[in-house]
N, CA, C and O atoms as a Tinker XYZ file with bonds, in Angstrom:
   436  protein
     1  N     -7.028000   38.625000    1.242000    73     2
     2  CA    -6.771000   37.636000    2.218000    64     1     3
     3  C     -6.988000   36.319000    1.900000    63     2     4     5
     4  O     -7.963000   36.055000    1.197000    81     3
     5  N     -6.257000   35.433000    2.288000    73     3     6
     6  CA    -6.198000   33.647000    1.902000    64     5     7
     7  C     -7.602000   33.040000    3.000000    63     6     8     9
     8  O     -7.775000   33.302000    4.190000    81     7
     9  N     -8.326000   32.296000    2.216000    73     7    10
    10  CA    -9.395000   31.571000    2.859000    64     9    11
    11  C     -8.759000   30.290000    3.721000    63    10    12    13
    12  O     -7.953000   29.395000    3.467000    81    11
    13  N     -9.678000   30.746000    5.055000    73    11    14
    14  CA    -9.390000   29.917000    6.246000    64    13    15
    15  C    -10.541000   28.879000    6.220000    63    14    16    17
    16  O    -11.554000   29.225000    5.612000    81    15
    17  N    -10.519000   27.427000    6.905000    73    15    18
    18  CA   -11.305000   26.400000    7.056000    64    17    19
    19  C    -11.080000   26.155000    8.404000    63    18    20    21
    20  O     -9.952000   26.187000    8.896000    81    19
    21  N    -12.404000   25.838000    9.221000    73    19    22
    22  CA   -12.358000   25.172000   10.178000    64    21    23
    23  C    -12.343000   23.649000   10.471000    63    22    24    25
    24  O    -13.360000   23.028000   10.161000    81    23
    25  N    -11.144000   22.867000   11.121000    73    23    26
    26  CA   -10.671000   21.562000   10.992000    64    25    27
    27  C    -11.446000   20.691000   12.446000    63    26    28    29
    28  O    -11.083000   20.674000   13.623000    81    27
    29  N    -12.715000   19.976000   11.713000    73    27    30
    30  CA   -13.259000   19.319000   13.150000    64    29    31
    31  C    -12.946000   17.985000   12.589000    63    30    32    33
    32  O    -12.811000   17.687000   11.403000    81    31
    33  N    -12.825000   16.999000   13.961000    73    31    34
    34  CA   -12.713000   15.696000   13.393000    64    33    35
    35  C    -13.983000   14.862000   13.918000    63    34    36    37
    36  O    -14.547000   14.966000   15.007000    81    35
    37  N    -14.244000   14.099000   12.959000    73    35    38
    38  CA   -15.547000   12.768000   13.458000    64    37    39
    39  C    -15.070000   12.500000   14.454000    63    38    40    41
    40  O    -13.983000   12.863000   14.902000    81    39
    41  N    -16.288000   11.451000   15.156000    73    39    42
    42  CA   -15.848000   10.703000   16.337000    64    41    43
    43  C    -15.498000    9.559000   15.706000    63    42    44    45
    44  O    -14.745000    8.955000   16.469000    81    43
    45  N    -15.696000    8.799000   14.459000    73    43    46
    46  CA   -15.080000    7.855000   14.144000    64    45    47
    47  C    -13.692000    8.339000   14.129000    63    46    48    49
    48  O    -13.053000    7.587000   14.865000    81    47
    49  N    -13.068000    9.081000   13.722000    73    47    50
    50  CA   -11.783000    9.546000   13.290000    64    49    51
    51  C    -10.987000    9.496000   14.806000    63    50    52    53
    52  O     -9.952000    8.889000   15.081000    81    51
    53  N    -11.677000   10.190000   15.524000    73    51    54
    54  CA   -11.211000    9.855000   17.283000    64    53    55
    55  C    -10.748000    8.708000   17.354000    63    54    56    57
    56  O     -9.633000    8.325000   17.710000    81    55
    57  N    -11.760000    8.081000   16.956000    73    55    58
    58  CA   -11.529000    6.512000   17.429000    64    57    59
    59  C    -10.512000    5.935000   16.550000    63    58    60    61
    60  O     -9.997000    5.011000   17.180000    81    59
    61  N     -9.992000    6.039000   15.420000    73    59    62
    62  CA    -9.229000    5.355000   14.996000    64    61    63
    63  C     -7.710000    6.315000   15.930000    63    62    64    65
    64  O     -6.884000    5.909000   16.748000    81    63
    65  N     -7.876000    7.317000   15.458000    73    63    66
    66  CA    -6.481000    7.829000   16.121000    64    65    67
    67  C     -6.255000    7.187000   17.711000    63    66    68    69
    68  O     -5.138000    6.868000   18.120000    81    67
    69  N     -7.121000    7.096000   18.278000    73    67    70
    70  CA    -7.240000    6.472000   19.670000    64    69    71
    71  C     -6.463000    4.832000   19.360000    63    70    72    73
    72  O     -5.331000    4.469000   19.681000    81    71
    73  N     -7.193000    4.312000   18.866000    73    71    74
    74  CA    -6.686000    3.115000   18.796000    64    73    75
    75  C     -5.259000    3.092000   18.042000    63    74    76    77
    76  O     -4.498000    2.176000   18.355000    81    75
    77  N     -4.976000    3.712000   17.398000    73    75    78
    78  CA    -3.178000    3.495000   16.818000    64    77    79
    79  C     -2.749000    3.996000   17.747000    63    78    80    81
    80  O     -1.771000    3.284000   17.974000    81    79
    81  N     -2.775000    5.141000   18.889000    73    79    82
    82  CA    -2.024000    5.577000   19.903000    64    81    83
    83  C     -2.264000    4.399000   21.007000    63    82    84    85
    84  O     -1.273000    4.072000   21.660000    81    83
    85  N     -3.111000    3.945000   21.186000    73    83    86
    86  CA    -3.047000    3.207000   22.035000    64    85    87
    87  C     -2.118000    1.537000   21.709000    63    86    88    89
    88  O     -1.488000    0.776000   22.444000    81    87
    89  N     -2.380000    1.535000   20.587000    73    87    90
    90  CA    -1.169000    0.569000   19.999000    64    89    91
    91  C      0.060000    0.545000   19.995000    63    90    92    93
    92  O      1.027000   -0.081000   20.428000    81    91
    93  N     -0.305000    1.620000   19.226000    73    91    94
    94  CA     1.932000    2.400000   19.710000    64    93    95
    95  C      2.399000    2.408000   21.009000    63    94    96    97
    96  O      3.501000    1.958000   21.323000    81    95
    97  N      1.111000    3.213000   22.266000    73    95    98
    98  CA     1.495000    3.344000   23.484000    64    97    99
    99  C      1.882000    1.492000   23.911000    63    98   100   101
   100  O      2.871000    1.355000   24.632000    81    99
   101  N      1.462000    0.746000   23.669000    73    99   102
   102  CA     1.809000   -0.789000   24.525000    64   101   103
   103  C      3.347000   -0.855000   24.454000    63   102   104   105
   104  O      3.886000   -1.354000   25.442000    81   103
   105  N      4.248000   -0.381000   23.319000    73   103   106
   106  CA     5.430000   -0.737000   23.478000    64   105   107
   107  C      6.158000    0.445000   23.666000    63   106   108   109
   108  O      7.064000    0.244000   24.475000    81   107
   109  N      6.137000    1.335000   23.343000    73   107   110
   110  CA     6.734000    3.027000   23.293000    64   109   111
   111  C      5.675000    3.871000   24.020000    63   110   112   113
   112  O      4.601000    3.811000   23.420000    81   111
   113  N      5.636000    4.645000   25.131000    73   111   114
   114  CA     4.650000    5.483000   25.150000    64   113   115
   115  C      4.863000    7.241000   24.867000    63   114   116   117
   116  O      4.182000    8.264000   24.933000    81   115
   117  N      6.128000    6.871000   24.549000    73   115   118
   118  CA     7.116000    8.329000   23.787000    64   117   119
   119  C      6.733000    8.239000   22.782000    63   118   120   121
   120  O      6.055000    9.170000   22.348000    81   119
   121  N      6.989000    7.090000   21.960000    73   119   122
   122  CA     6.397000    7.055000   20.599000    64   121   123
   123  C      4.910000    7.452000   20.010000    63   122   124   125
   124  O      4.462000    8.089000   19.057000    81   123
   125  N      4.451000    6.768000   21.038000    73   123   126
   126  CA     2.891000    7.337000   20.914000    64   125   127
   127  C      2.443000    8.404000   20.904000    63   126   128   129
   128  O      1.485000    8.795000   20.237000    81   127
   129  N      3.358000    9.242000   21.952000    73   127   130
   130  CA     3.051000   11.266000   21.939000    64   129   131
   131  C      3.765000   11.629000   20.929000    63   130   132   133
   132  O      3.451000   12.698000   20.407000    81   131
   133  N      4.813000   10.933000   20.412000    73   131   134
   134  CA     5.028000   11.605000   19.083000    64   133   135
   135  C      4.057000   11.444000   17.743000    63   134   136   137
   136  O      3.952000   12.234000   16.804000    81   135
   137  N      3.455000   10.317000   17.922000    73   135   138
   138  CA     2.776000    9.917000   16.939000    64   137   139
   139  C      1.211000   10.695000   16.651000    63   138   140   141
   140  O      0.460000   11.190000   15.812000    81   139
   141  N      1.381000   10.417000   17.804000    73   139   142
   142  CA    -0.636000   11.633000   17.970000    64   141   143
   143  C      0.100000   13.235000   17.354000    63   142   144   145
   144  O     -0.302000   13.651000   16.267000    81   143
   145  N      1.126000   14.008000   18.103000    73   143   146
   146  CA     1.608000   15.271000   17.875000    64   145   147
   147  C      1.794000   15.103000   16.344000    63   146   148   149
   148  O      0.728000   15.563000   15.937000    81   147
   149  N      2.294000   14.835000   15.562000    73   147   150
   150  CA     2.529000   14.413000   13.908000    64   149   151
   151  C      1.191000   14.241000   13.264000    63   150   152   153
   152  O      0.917000   15.105000   12.431000    81   151
   153  N      0.442000   13.457000   13.440000    73   151   154
   154  CA    -1.010000   13.166000   12.991000    64   153   155
   155  C     -1.533000   14.524000   13.487000    63   154   156   157
   156  O     -1.491000   15.305000   12.536000    81   155
   157  N     -1.979000   15.080000   14.526000    73   155   158
   158  CA    -3.093000   15.918000   14.898000    64   157   159
   159  C     -2.211000   17.343000   14.265000    63   158   160   161
   160  O     -3.031000   18.143000   13.815000    81   159
   161  N     -1.324000   17.649000   14.179000    73   159   162
   162  CA    -0.318000   18.736000   13.457000    64   161   163
   163  C     -0.560000   18.768000   11.756000    63   162   164   165
   164  O     -0.610000   19.691000   10.942000    81   163
   165  N     -0.653000   17.664000   11.674000    73   163   166
   166  CA    -0.568000   17.755000    9.895000    64   165   167
   167  C     -1.943000   18.148000    9.610000    63   166   168   169
   168  O     -2.227000   18.907000    8.683000    81   167
   169  N     -3.059000   17.477000   10.646000    73   167   170
   170  CA    -4.635000   17.482000   10.232000    64   169   171
   171  C     -4.763000   19.184000   10.593000    63   170   172   173
   172  O     -5.507000   19.893000    9.915000    81   171
   173  N     -4.091000   19.647000   11.539000    73   171   174
   174  CA    -4.512000   21.573000   11.748000    64   173   175
   175  C     -3.743000   22.133000   10.198000    63   174   176   177
   176  O     -3.980000   23.245000    9.727000    81   175
   177  N     -3.145000   21.492000    9.789000    73   175   178
   178  CA    -2.612000   22.106000    8.618000    64   177   179
   179  C     -3.296000   22.525000    7.522000    63   178   180   181
   180  O     -2.978000   23.539000    6.901000    81   179
   181  N     -4.461000   21.631000    7.158000    73   179   182
   182  CA    -5.880000   21.615000    6.718000    64   181   183
   183  C     -6.067000   23.036000    6.080000    63   182   184   185
   184  O     -6.127000   23.536000    4.957000    81   183
   185  N     -6.145000   23.527000    7.766000    73   183   186
   186  CA    -6.920000   24.791000    7.679000    64   185   187
   187  C     -6.927000   26.087000    6.965000    63   186   188   189
   188  O     -7.716000   27.032000    6.948000    81   187
   189  N     -5.558000   25.780000    6.254000    73   187   190
   190  CA    -5.178000   27.070000    5.168000    64   189   191
   191  C     -5.692000   26.424000    3.415000    63   190   192   193
   192  O     -6.327000   26.815000    2.435000    81   191
   193  N     -4.975000   25.306000    3.847000    73   191   194
   194  CA    -4.784000   24.083000    1.916000    64   193   195
   195  C     -5.380000   23.186000    1.962000    63   194   196   197
   196  O     -4.629000   22.251000    1.686000    81   195
   197  N     -6.732000   22.703000    2.229000    73   195   198
   198  CA    -7.384000   21.651000    2.237000    64   197   199
   199  C     -7.288000   20.940000    0.640000    63   198   200   201
   200  O     -7.166000   19.726000    0.478000    81   199
   201  N     -7.359000   21.802000   -0.332000    73   199   202
   202  CA    -7.276000   21.468000   -1.487000    64   201   203
   203  C     -6.172000   20.373000   -1.728000    63   202   204   205
   204  O     -6.297000   19.340000   -2.387000    81   203
   205  N     -5.043000   20.832000   -1.036000    73   203   206
   206  CA    -3.670000   20.212000   -1.624000    64   205   207
   207  C     -3.433000   18.634000   -1.402000    63   206   208   209
   208  O     -2.418000   18.120000   -1.873000    81   207
   209  N     -4.522000   17.738000   -0.567000    73   207   210
   210  CA    -4.681000   16.473000   -0.590000    64   209   211
   211  C     -4.993000   15.689000   -1.895000    63   210   212   213
   212  O     -5.738000   16.129000   -2.771000    81   211
   213  N     -4.603000   14.953000   -1.928000    73   211   214
   214  CA    -5.128000   14.034000   -3.152000    64   213   215
   215  C     -6.298000   13.371000   -3.324000    63   214   216   217
   216  O     -6.662000   12.819000   -2.286000    81   215
   217  N     -6.965000   13.232000   -4.177000    73   215   218
   218  CA    -8.412000   12.380000   -4.072000    64   217   219
   219  C     -8.188000   10.939000   -3.672000    63   218   220   221
   220  O     -7.146000   10.418000   -4.068000    81   219
   221  N     -8.824000   10.398000   -3.118000    73   219   222
   222  CA    -8.853000    8.685000   -2.204000    64   221   223
   223  C     -8.857000    8.068000   -3.691000    63   222   224   225
   224  O     -9.808000    8.041000   -4.472000    81   223
   225  N     -7.275000    7.474000   -3.923000    73   223   226
   226  CA    -7.895000    6.597000   -5.303000    64   225   227
   227  C     -9.042000    5.736000   -5.381000    63   226   228   229
   228  O     -9.932000    5.892000   -6.217000    81   227
   229  N     -9.025000    4.867000   -4.550000    73   227   230
   230  CA    -9.812000    3.652000   -4.234000    64   229   231
   231  C    -11.542000    4.320000   -4.388000    63   230   232   233
   232  O    -12.411000    3.738000   -5.037000    81   231
   233  N    -11.787000    5.778000   -3.558000    73   231   234
   234  CA   -12.800000    5.919000   -4.219000    64   233   235
   235  C    -13.127000    6.511000   -4.870000    63   234   236   237
   236  O    -14.345000    6.537000   -5.048000    81   235
   237  N    -12.043000    7.593000   -5.851000    73   235   238
   238  CA   -12.067000    8.143000   -7.773000    64   237   239
   239  C    -12.283000    6.937000   -8.132000    63   238   240   241
   240  O    -13.192000    7.039000   -8.955000    81   239
   241  N    -11.973000    5.697000   -8.014000    73   239   242
   242  CA   -12.122000    4.607000   -9.040000    64   241   243
   243  C    -13.941000    3.969000   -8.984000    63   242   244   245
   244  O    -14.634000    3.122000   -9.550000    81   243
   245  N    -14.034000    4.738000   -8.203000    73   243   246
   246  CA   -15.679000    4.069000   -8.188000    64   245   247
   247  C    -16.612000    5.770000   -8.350000    63   246   248   249
   248  O    -17.821000    5.830000   -8.124000    81   247
   249  N    -15.981000    6.718000   -8.667000    73   247   250
   250  CA   -16.307000    7.607000   -9.301000    64   249   251
   251  C    -16.934000    8.778000   -8.245000    63   250   252   253
   252  O    -17.734000    9.649000   -8.586000    81   251
   253  N    -16.420000    8.606000   -6.980000    73   251   254
   254  CA   -16.587000    8.971000   -6.096000    64   253   255
   255  C    -15.211000   10.232000   -5.409000    63   254   256   257
   256  O    -14.287000    9.975000   -4.638000    81   255
   257  N    -15.614000   11.695000   -6.124000    73   255   258
   258  CA   -14.147000   12.525000   -5.809000    64   257   259
   259  C    -14.281000   13.559000   -4.772000    63   258   260   261
   260  O    -13.207000   14.027000   -4.395000    81   259
   261  N    -15.315000   14.012000   -4.238000    73   259   262
   262  CA   -15.380000   14.309000   -2.786000    64   261   263
   263  C    -14.758000   14.108000   -1.725000    63   262   264   265
   264  O    -15.132000   14.895000   -0.856000    81   263
   265  N    -13.723000   13.189000   -1.278000    73   263   266
   266  CA   -13.029000   12.749000   -0.370000    64   265   267
   267  C    -11.122000   12.543000   -0.513000    63   266   268   269
   268  O    -10.381000   11.801000   -1.160000    81   267
   269  N    -10.951000   13.554000    0.394000    73   267   270
   270  CA    -9.196000   13.988000   -0.119000    64   269   271
   271  C     -8.819000   13.167000    1.183000    63   270   272   273
   272  O     -9.578000   12.823000    2.089000    81   271
   273  N     -7.309000   12.914000    1.038000    73   271   274
   274  CA    -6.318000   12.518000    1.880000    64   273   275
   275  C     -5.270000   12.866000    1.594000    63   274   276   277
   276  O     -4.967000   13.183000    0.444000    81   275
   277  N     -4.103000   12.894000    3.044000    73   275   278
   278  CA    -3.188000   13.174000    3.576000    64   277   279
   279  C     -2.383000   12.260000    3.911000    63   278   280   281
   280  O     -2.930000   11.802000    4.914000    81   279
   281  N     -1.313000   11.597000    3.729000    73   279   282
   282  CA    -0.394000   10.586000    4.012000    64   281   283
   283  C      0.500000   11.154000    5.212000    63   282   284   285
   284  O      1.444000   11.942000    5.165000    81   283
   285  N      0.087000   10.703000    5.973000    73   283   286
   286  CA     1.457000   10.641000    7.321000    64   285   287
   287  C      2.069000    9.648000    7.541000    63   286   288   289
   288  O      2.008000    9.347000    8.733000    81   287
   289  N      2.870000    8.715000    6.712000    73   287   290
   290  CA     3.183000    7.918000    6.785000    64   289   291
   291  C      3.140000    7.124000    7.697000    63   290   292   293
   292  O      3.804000    7.582000    8.627000    81   291
   293  N      2.466000    5.615000    8.085000    73   291   294
   294  CA     2.094000    4.797000    6.978000    64   293   295
   295  C      0.411000    5.183000    7.088000    63   294   296   297
   296  O     -0.250000    4.504000    6.303000    81   295
   297  N     -0.237000    5.955000    7.752000    73   295   298
   298  CA    -1.369000    6.100000    7.967000    64   297   299
   299  C     -2.299000    7.278000    6.639000    63   298   300   301
   300  O     -1.570000    8.099000    6.082000    81   299
   301  N     -3.106000    7.271000    6.428000    73   299   302
   302  CA    -3.879000    8.229000    5.840000    64   301   303
   303  C     -4.946000    9.361000    6.337000    63   302   304   305
   304  O     -5.936000    8.925000    6.923000    81   303
   305  N     -4.903000    9.920000    6.266000    73   303   306
   306  CA    -5.630000   10.981000    6.799000    64   305   307
   307  C     -7.234000   10.823000    6.052000    63   306   308   309
   308  O     -6.963000   11.385000    4.991000    81   307
   309  N     -8.282000   10.543000    5.955000    73   307   310
   310  CA    -8.908000   11.080000    4.975000    64   309   311
   311  C    -10.171000   12.298000    5.731000    63   310   312   313
   312  O    -10.588000   12.329000    6.889000    81   311
   313  N    -10.560000   13.311000    4.402000    73   311   314
   314  CA   -11.383000   14.182000    4.949000    64   313   315
   315  C    -11.759000   14.467000    3.746000    63   314   316   317
   316  O    -11.284000   14.185000    2.646000    81   315
   317  N    -13.148000   15.374000    4.252000    73   315   318
   318  CA   -13.787000   16.133000    3.153000    64   317   319
   319  C    -14.256000   17.441000    3.346000    63   318   320   321
   320  O    -14.812000   17.759000    4.398000    81   319
   321  N    -14.093000   18.166000    2.493000    73   319   322
   322  CA   -14.075000   19.846000    2.176000    64   321   323
   323  C    -15.514000   20.121000    2.209000    63   322   324   325
   324  O    -16.132000   19.757000    1.209000    81   323
   325  N    -16.229000   20.730000    3.217000    73   323   326
   326  CA   -17.593000   21.380000    2.860000    64   325   327
   327  C    -18.218000   22.459000    3.349000    63   326   328   329
   328  O    -18.837000   22.381000    4.410000    81   327
   329  N    -18.131000   23.707000    2.581000    73   327   330
   330  CA   -17.950000   25.300000    2.980000    64   329   331
   331  C    -17.081000   25.148000    3.748000    63   330   332   333
   332  O    -16.281000   24.232000    3.558000    81   331
   333  N    -16.977000   25.889000    4.717000    73   331   334
   334  CA   -15.594000   26.622000    5.575000    64   333   335
   335  C    -15.124000   25.684000    6.385000    63   334   336   337
   336  O    -14.399000   26.110000    7.285000    81   335
   337  N    -15.455000   23.629000    6.319000    73   335   338
   338  CA   -14.958000   23.139000    7.022000    64   337   339
   339  C    -14.282000   22.277000    6.460000    63   338   340   341
   340  O    -14.565000   21.987000    5.297000    81   339
   341  N    -13.270000   21.668000    7.085000    73   339   342
   342  CA   -12.854000   20.201000    7.023000    64   341   343
   343  C    -13.313000   19.362000    7.887000    63   342   344   345
   344  O    -13.178000   19.562000    9.094000    81   343
   345  N    -13.860000   18.410000    7.444000    73   343   346
   346  CA   -14.089000   17.031000    8.457000    64   345   347
   347  C    -13.469000   15.881000    8.209000    63   346   348   349
   348  O    -13.609000   15.164000    7.218000    81   347
   349  N    -12.724000   15.709000    9.205000    73   347   350
   350  CA   -11.500000   14.432000    8.939000    64   349   351
   351  C    -12.412000   13.573000    9.629000    63   350   352   353
   352  O    -12.881000   13.695000   10.761000    81   351
   353  N    -12.619000   12.524000    8.613000    73   351   354
   354  CA   -13.545000   11.130000    8.656000    64   353   355
   355  C    -12.670000   10.210000    9.398000    63   354   356   357
   356  O    -13.022000    9.613000   10.415000    81   355
   357  N    -11.571000   10.128000    8.870000    73   355   358
   358  CA   -10.610000    8.527000    9.290000    64   357   359
   359  C     -9.009000    8.644000    9.618000    63   358   360   361
   360  O     -8.338000    9.665000    9.468000    81   359
   361  N     -8.668000    7.725000    9.967000    73   359   362
   362  CA    -7.103000    7.728000    9.763000    64   361   363
   363  C     -7.254000    6.238000   10.014000    63   362   364   365
   364  O     -7.771000    5.713000   11.000000    81   363
   365  N     -6.725000    5.656000    8.972000    73   363   366
   366  CA    -6.442000    4.733000    8.416000    64   365   367
   367  C     -5.291000    3.881000    8.134000    63   366   368   369
   368  O     -4.871000    4.368000    7.084000    81   367
   369  N     -4.472000    2.837000    8.453000    73   367   370
   370  CA    -3.522000    2.344000    8.412000    64   369   371
   371  C     -2.985000    2.003000    6.763000    63   370   372   373
   372  O     -3.615000    1.173000    6.107000    81   371
   373  N     -2.123000    2.510000    6.334000    73   371   374
   374  CA    -1.834000    2.385000    4.594000    64   373   375
   375  C     -1.463000    0.994000    4.148000    63   374   376   377
   376  O     -1.702000    0.555000    3.022000    81   375
   377  N     -0.820000    0.287000    5.182000    73   375   378
   378  CA    -0.599000   -0.851000    4.994000    64   377   379
   379  C     -1.571000   -2.327000    4.446000    63   378   380   381
   380  O     -1.342000   -3.418000    3.924000    81   379
   381  N     -2.596000   -1.645000    4.880000    73   379   382
   382  CA    -3.556000   -2.547000    4.785000    64   381   383
   383  C     -4.685000   -2.391000    3.454000    63   382   384   385
   384  O     -4.680000   -1.335000    2.822000    81   383
   385  N     -5.474000   -3.308000    3.143000    73   383   386
   386  CA    -6.028000   -2.944000    1.715000    64   385   387
   387  C     -7.690000   -2.381000    2.698000    63   386   388   389
   388  O     -8.473000   -2.992000    3.426000    81   387
   389  N     -7.610000   -1.020000    2.229000    73   387   390
   390  CA    -8.842000   -0.377000    3.011000    64   389   391
   391  C    -10.036000    0.058000    1.753000    63   390   392   393
   392  O    -10.934000    0.784000    2.178000    81   391
   393  N    -10.104000   -0.244000    0.553000    73   391   394
   394  CA   -10.996000   -0.139000   -0.244000    64   393   395
   395  C    -12.202000   -0.596000    0.465000    63   394   396   397
   396  O    -12.897000    0.327000    0.890000    81   395
   397  N    -12.559000   -1.599000    0.664000    73   395   398
   398  CA   -14.054000   -1.856000    1.436000    64   397   399
   399  C    -14.196000   -1.148000    2.504000    63   398   400   401
   400  O    -15.292000   -0.617000    2.685000    81   399
   401  N    -13.207000   -0.974000    3.409000    73   399   402
   402  CA   -13.499000   -0.027000    4.774000    64   401   403
   403  C    -14.064000    1.388000    3.961000    63   402   404   405
   404  O    -15.158000    1.947000    4.031000    81   403
   405  N    -13.181000    1.624000    3.388000    73   403   406
   406  CA   -13.868000    3.442000    3.140000    64   405   407
   407  C    -15.319000    3.293000    2.412000    63   406   408   409
   408  O    -16.287000    3.968000    2.763000    81   407
   409  N    -15.365000    2.244000    1.262000    73   407   410
   410  CA   -16.742000    2.612000    0.974000    64   409   411
   411  C    -17.797000    2.150000    1.830000    63   410   412   413
   412  O    -18.957000    2.543000    1.707000    81   411
   413  N    -17.399000    1.281000    2.741000    73   411   414
   414  CA   -18.237000    0.978000    3.790000    64   413   415
   415  C    -18.826000    2.430000    4.761000    63   414   416   417
   416  O    -19.853000    2.771000    5.348000    81   415
   417  N    -18.082000    2.723000    4.610000    73   415   418
   418  CA   -17.337000    4.001000    6.048000    64   417   419
   419  C    -18.281000    5.321000    5.122000    63   418   420   421
   420  O    -19.490000    5.550000    5.131000    81   419
   421  N    -17.622000    5.726000    4.683000    73   419   422
   422  CA   -17.709000    6.941000    3.698000    64   421   423
   423  C    -19.231000    6.862000    2.423000    63   422   424   425
   424  O    -19.543000    7.933000    1.901000    81   423
   425  N    -20.017000    5.625000    2.051000    73   423   426
   426  CA   -20.644000    6.014000    1.325000    64   425   427
   427  C    -21.891000    5.342000    2.342000    63   426   428   429
   428  O    -23.003000    5.814000    2.105000    81   427
   429  N    -21.852000    4.629000    3.094000    73   427   430
   430  CA   -22.680000    4.153000    3.995000    64   429   431
   431  C    -23.464000    2.852000    3.426000    63   430   432   433
   432  O    -24.640000    2.633000    3.716000    81   431
   433  N    -22.517000    1.821000    2.393000    73   431   434
   434  CA   -23.299000    1.164000    2.060000    64   433   435
   435  C    -22.594000    0.073000    2.529000    63   434   436
   436  O    -23.058000   -1.061000    2.406000    81   435
């Protein structure tokens, strides 16, 4: 039997998602709903195979290898696997330089 994980969203990840959806909804509420559904469904698939996401390159360069990401173009869904749980930590726009933001959020520096 295949191992399954519980997918949990951190409050800050919900805030990220809410900001994205609000911004898109200003121009197109229908597109905002579509993006919301896409991001949420992609995150939900982590319950079966969370290891499939790559290690976040900006953090790996700093020697931090326990954070992973899925790309939901143009967003990066950042998460961490802990025991039987996948914790979604951030949803960030991949078009931005996010190295400093990631380091601050995920390491508390």
